C-alpha positions as CSV (number, residue, x, y, z in Angstrom):
1,M,-9.5,22.9,-43.9
2,F,-10.3,19.2,-42.9
3,S,-13.3,17.4,-44.1
4,T,-14.9,14.3,-42.6
5,D,-15.0,12.9,-46.1
6,G,-12.4,10.3,-47.0
7,L,-11.9,8.5,-43.5
8,L,-11.7,5.0,-42.7
9,S,-13.8,2.4,-44.7
10,W,-12.6,-1.1,-43.8
11,K,-12.1,-3.6,-46.4
12,H,-10.7,-7.1,-46.6
13,H,-8.8,-8.4,-49.5
14,G,-8.4,-12.1,-49.1
15,C,-6.4,-13.4,-46.4
16,G,-4.5,-11.2,-44.0
17,P,-5.4,-7.9,-42.0
18,H,-7.9,-5.5,-42.8
19,V,-6.8,-2.4,-44.7
20,F,-8.5,1.1,-44.9
21,S,-9.5,3.1,-47.6
22,V,-11.6,6.3,-47.7
23,P,-15.6,6.5,-47.4
24,E,-17.5,9.3,-49.0
25,N,-19.2,10.8,-45.9
26,W,-19.9,10.2,-42.3
27,D,-23.1,8.1,-43.1
28,Q,-20.7,5.8,-45.0
29,L,-18.3,5.7,-42.1
30,D,-21.2,4.8,-39.7
31,T,-22.4,2.1,-42.2
32,N,-18.9,0.5,-42.5
33,I,-18.3,0.4,-38.7
34,H,-21.9,-1.2,-38.1
35,L,-21.0,-3.9,-40.7
36,I,-17.9,-4.6,-38.6
37,S,-19.7,-4.8,-35.4
38,T,-22.0,-7.5,-37.0
39,I,-18.9,-9.7,-37.7
40,V,-16.6,-8.8,-34.7
41,V,-17.4,-9.3,-31.1
42,T,-16.5,-5.9,-29.8
43,K,-15.7,-4.8,-26.3
44,K,-18.7,-2.7,-26.1
45,Y,-20.9,-5.8,-26.6
46,V,-19.2,-7.9,-24.0
47,Y,-19.2,-4.9,-21.4
48,S,-22.8,-4.3,-22.0
49,R,-23.7,-7.9,-21.2
50,L,-21.0,-8.8,-18.6
51,G,-20.3,-5.6,-16.9
52,T,-18.0,-5.9,-13.8
53,K,-17.8,-9.7,-14.4
54,T,-15.1,-8.9,-16.9
55,V,-13.0,-7.5,-14.0
56,L,-11.0,-10.2,-12.6
57,W,-9.3,-10.1,-9.0
58,I,-5.8,-11.9,-9.1
59,N,-2.8,-12.4,-7.3
60,P,-0.5,-9.8,-9.3
61,R,2.6,-12.2,-8.9
62,T,0.9,-14.9,-11.1
63,V,0.8,-12.7,-13.9
64,T,4.4,-12.7,-15.3
65,H,4.1,-11.3,-18.8
66,H,3.1,-8.2,-20.5
67,I,1.4,-8.0,-24.0
68,G,1.5,-4.2,-24.7
69,T,-1.5,-2.4,-26.1
70,N,-5.1,-2.7,-25.0
71,R,-6.1,-2.3,-28.8
72,P,-3.8,-4.6,-30.9
73,V,-6.5,-4.6,-33.8
74,I,-7.3,-0.9,-34.2
75,R,-4.0,0.5,-32.7
76,P,-2.3,1.0,-36.1
77,V,-5.4,2.9,-37.5
78,D,-6.0,5.0,-34.3
79,N,-2.2,6.3,-34.7
80,I,-2.8,7.1,-38.3
81,I,-5.9,9.2,-37.5
82,K,-4.1,10.8,-34.6
83,N,-1.2,11.9,-36.7
84,L,-3.1,12.6,-39.9
85,L,-5.6,15.0,-38.0
86,L,-3.0,16.5,-35.7
87,P,-3.9,20.0,-36.7
88,A,-7.6,19.1,-35.9
89,P,-7.8,17.5,-32.5
90,S,-11.3,17.8,-32.1
91,L,-12.1,16.0,-35.3
92,A,-9.5,13.5,-34.6
93,K,-11.2,12.7,-31.1
94,T,-14.6,12.4,-32.7
95,V,-13.3,9.8,-35.5
96,R,-11.3,7.9,-33.0
97,K,-14.3,7.5,-30.6
98,K,-16.3,6.1,-33.4
99,I,-13.5,3.4,-34.2
100,H,-13.2,2.7,-30.3
101,N,-16.8,1.8,-30.0
102,Y,-16.1,-1.2,-32.2
103,D,-12.7,-2.4,-30.8
104,P,-12.9,-6.3,-31.0
105,F,-12.8,-8.1,-27.7
106,V,-12.0,-11.4,-29.7
107,I,-8.4,-10.6,-31.0
108,P,-7.3,-12.8,-34.0
109,R,-4.0,-14.5,-33.6
110,F,-2.4,-12.3,-36.4
111,F,-2.7,-9.3,-34.1
112,F,-1.5,-11.1,-30.9
113,K,2.1,-10.0,-30.0
114,K,4.7,-12.0,-28.2
115,P,4.6,-11.3,-24.5
116,R,7.4,-9.9,-22.6
117,K,8.6,-10.8,-19.0
118,I,7.4,-8.3,-16.9
119,S,10.7,-8.6,-14.8
120,S,12.6,-7.5,-17.9
121,L,10.7,-4.1,-18.4
122,K,12.3,-0.8,-17.7
123,K,9.2,0.5,-15.8
124,F,9.1,-2.6,-13.5
125,K,12.9,-2.3,-12.9
126,L,12.7,1.4,-12.0
127,I,9.8,0.8,-9.5
128,E,11.5,-2.2,-7.9
129,D,14.9,-0.4,-7.6
130,L,12.8,2.7,-6.1
131,A,11.0,0.5,-3.6
132,E,14.5,-0.8,-2.2
133,N,15.9,2.7,-2.1
134,R,12.7,4.4,-0.7
135,N,14.8,5.7,2.4
136,D,17.5,7.1,0.1
137,L,15.4,8.2,-3.0
138,E,18.5,10.1,-4.5
139,Q,20.2,6.7,-4.8
140,S,17.5,5.3,-7.1
141,K,17.7,4.7,-10.9
142,W,14.3,6.3,-11.4
143,F,15.4,9.5,-9.6
144,H,18.6,9.8,-11.6
145,A,16.7,9.0,-14.8
146,L,14.2,12.0,-14.2
147,L,17.1,14.3,-13.5
148,Q,18.8,13.4,-16.7
149,E,15.6,13.9,-18.6
150,I,15.3,17.5,-17.0
151,K,19.0,18.2,-17.9
152,T,18.4,17.0,-21.5
153,R,14.7,18.6,-22.2
154,G,14.3,21.2,-19.8
155,F,11.7,19.2,-17.9
156,A,10.4,15.6,-17.1
157,K,6.7,14.4,-17.2
158,H,4.9,11.7,-15.6
159,K,1.1,11.7,-16.8
160,T,0.1,15.4,-16.0
161,I,2.8,15.9,-13.3
162,I,5.8,18.4,-14.8
163,M,9.2,18.1,-13.1
164,R,11.6,21.1,-13.6
165,N,14.4,20.7,-11.0
166,H,15.6,18.5,-8.1
167,E,12.9,19.5,-5.7
168,D,10.1,18.7,-7.9
169,V,11.4,15.1,-8.4
170,L,11.6,14.6,-4.8
171,S,8.1,15.9,-4.5
172,F,6.9,13.6,-7.2
173,F,8.2,10.6,-5.5
174,S,7.0,11.5,-2.0
175,S,3.5,12.8,-3.1
176,Y,2.8,9.9,-5.6
177,I,4.9,6.9,-5.7
178,L,5.9,6.5,-2.1
179,K,2.3,7.1,-1.0
180,L,1.3,4.5,-3.2
181,I,3.7,2.0,-2.0
182,A,3.0,2.8,1.7
183,S,-0.9,2.5,1.1
184,M,-0.6,-0.8,-0.9
185,E,1.7,-2.2,2.2
186,A,-0.7,-1.1,4.8
187,Q,-4.2,-1.7,3.2
188,G,-3.8,-3.6,-0.1
189,Y,-5.4,-2.3,-3.1
190,L,-8.1,0.2,-2.5
191,P,-10.6,0.7,-5.6
192,Q,-11.7,4.1,-4.3
193,K,-8.2,5.4,-4.8
194,T,-8.4,4.8,-8.5
195,K,-10.7,5.6,-11.2
196,D,-10.2,2.3,-13.4
197,A,-8.6,-1.0,-12.8
198,G,-5.7,-1.9,-14.7
199,T,-6.0,-3.9,-17.9
200,A,-5.3,-7.5,-19.0
201,I,-5.8,-9.7,-22.2
202,I,-6.4,-13.4,-21.9
203,G,-4.0,-15.7,-24.0
204,P,-4.9,-18.7,-26.1
205,D,-4.6,-21.1,-23.0
206,G,-6.3,-18.8,-20.5
207,E,-3.3,-17.3,-19.2
208,I,-3.6,-13.7,-18.1
209,Y,-1.1,-11.0,-19.8
210,K,-0.9,-7.6,-18.2
211,S,-1.7,-4.8,-20.8
212,S,-1.0,-1.1,-21.2
213,A,-3.3,0.5,-18.5
214,G,-2.7,0.7,-14.9
215,N,1.1,-0.6,-15.0
216,H,2.6,1.5,-12.1
217,R,-0.2,0.3,-9.6
218,F,0.1,-3.3,-10.9
219,F,3.8,-3.4,-10.7
220,T,3.8,-2.0,-7.3
221,A,1.5,-4.6,-6.0
222,A,3.6,-7.3,-7.6
223,I,6.8,-6.0,-5.9
224,I,5.6,-5.6,-2.4
225,G,3.4,-8.7,-2.6
226,T,-0.2,-7.3,-2.5
227,S,-2.4,-10.5,-2.4
228,K,-5.2,-9.3,-4.7
229,I,-5.6,-6.6,-7.5
230,P,-8.3,-6.1,-10.1
231,L,-7.7,-6.4,-13.9
232,Q,-10.3,-5.4,-16.4
233,V,-10.0,-7.8,-19.3
234,A,-9.7,-5.8,-22.5
235,G,-9.5,-8.7,-24.9
236,V,-9.1,-12.4,-25.6
237,H,-7.3,-14.5,-27.9
238,Q,-9.3,-15.9,-30.7
239,Q,-8.2,-19.6,-29.9
240,W,-9.4,-19.1,-26.2
241,Y,-12.7,-17.6,-27.4
242,R,-13.3,-20.7,-29.7
243,L,-12.4,-23.1,-26.8
244,Q,-14.9,-21.4,-24.6
245,L,-17.9,-21.7,-27.4
246,M,-17.1,-25.5,-27.4
247,K,-18.0,-26.0,-23.8
248,H,-20.9,-23.4,-23.8
249,K,-23.5,-22.7,-26.6
250,D,-24.3,-19.2,-25.2
251,Q,-21.7,-16.8,-26.1
252,T,-22.2,-14.7,-23.1
253,K,-22.0,-17.7,-20.5
254,A,-19.1,-19.0,-22.5
255,I,-17.0,-15.9,-22.2
256,Q,-18.2,-15.5,-18.4
257,A,-17.1,-19.0,-17.5
258,G,-13.8,-18.7,-19.3
259,L,-12.9,-15.6,-17.4
260,M,-14.0,-17.2,-14.1
261,E,-11.7,-20.1,-14.9
262,S,-8.8,-17.6,-15.8
263,E,-9.3,-15.9,-12.5
264,K,-9.2,-19.1,-10.4
265,K,-5.9,-19.9,-11.8
266,H,-4.3,-16.8,-10.9
267,Q,-4.9,-16.8,-7.3
């Protein structure tokens, strides 16, 4: 039996990151989270005020680095909860949802990872190679990687798509990846073809870094030369945020103006 007692109280011990201990009940969890929300500028707060103005339309080739997760501050705790409550997935979902509601929009530099070149990422290289071999899919590195995975595990998976043999892999490419490439080449990015935009995080000097959601579509757009694609800003560096507040006294206007400036730089 799992109890909701004892989950996720945030405490801060001097300098360094927050650590987590156990509250006595759900009310205590809500109280702790509310306390955080009064100190931290959350995504929920920013999105409620700026809405679609946090979505930037940029040239994907101007975004050259990847920063990783959308949730660098709460990701470690999110993983702990997911693993701790593995036998109770519905409870884990409830607790994680509470935490996600207060995911910081302003990211302390302590949690900001070193960006990696997008061109060096395995996923980018696979899509680039596939685009070059689209007329002979079986020569592509991604095709061989999926076949090897099937040989080793008995199946390969991409999101909800399960592949168990050679024909499944060919079907995956023709019905998904090649369609995506052809559509973008012919029509550019079509918002109605995807539920959400990919995501990005703003660096300390206003540079846009790609983050974890929507990578396939973004990488494809960059490879084939799509002129514009939307990115939902999932967070900003603490230093960038402070610079914006020096320019504008109003918090919402400061963030909005800074995002517009970053968008303009990435055309």
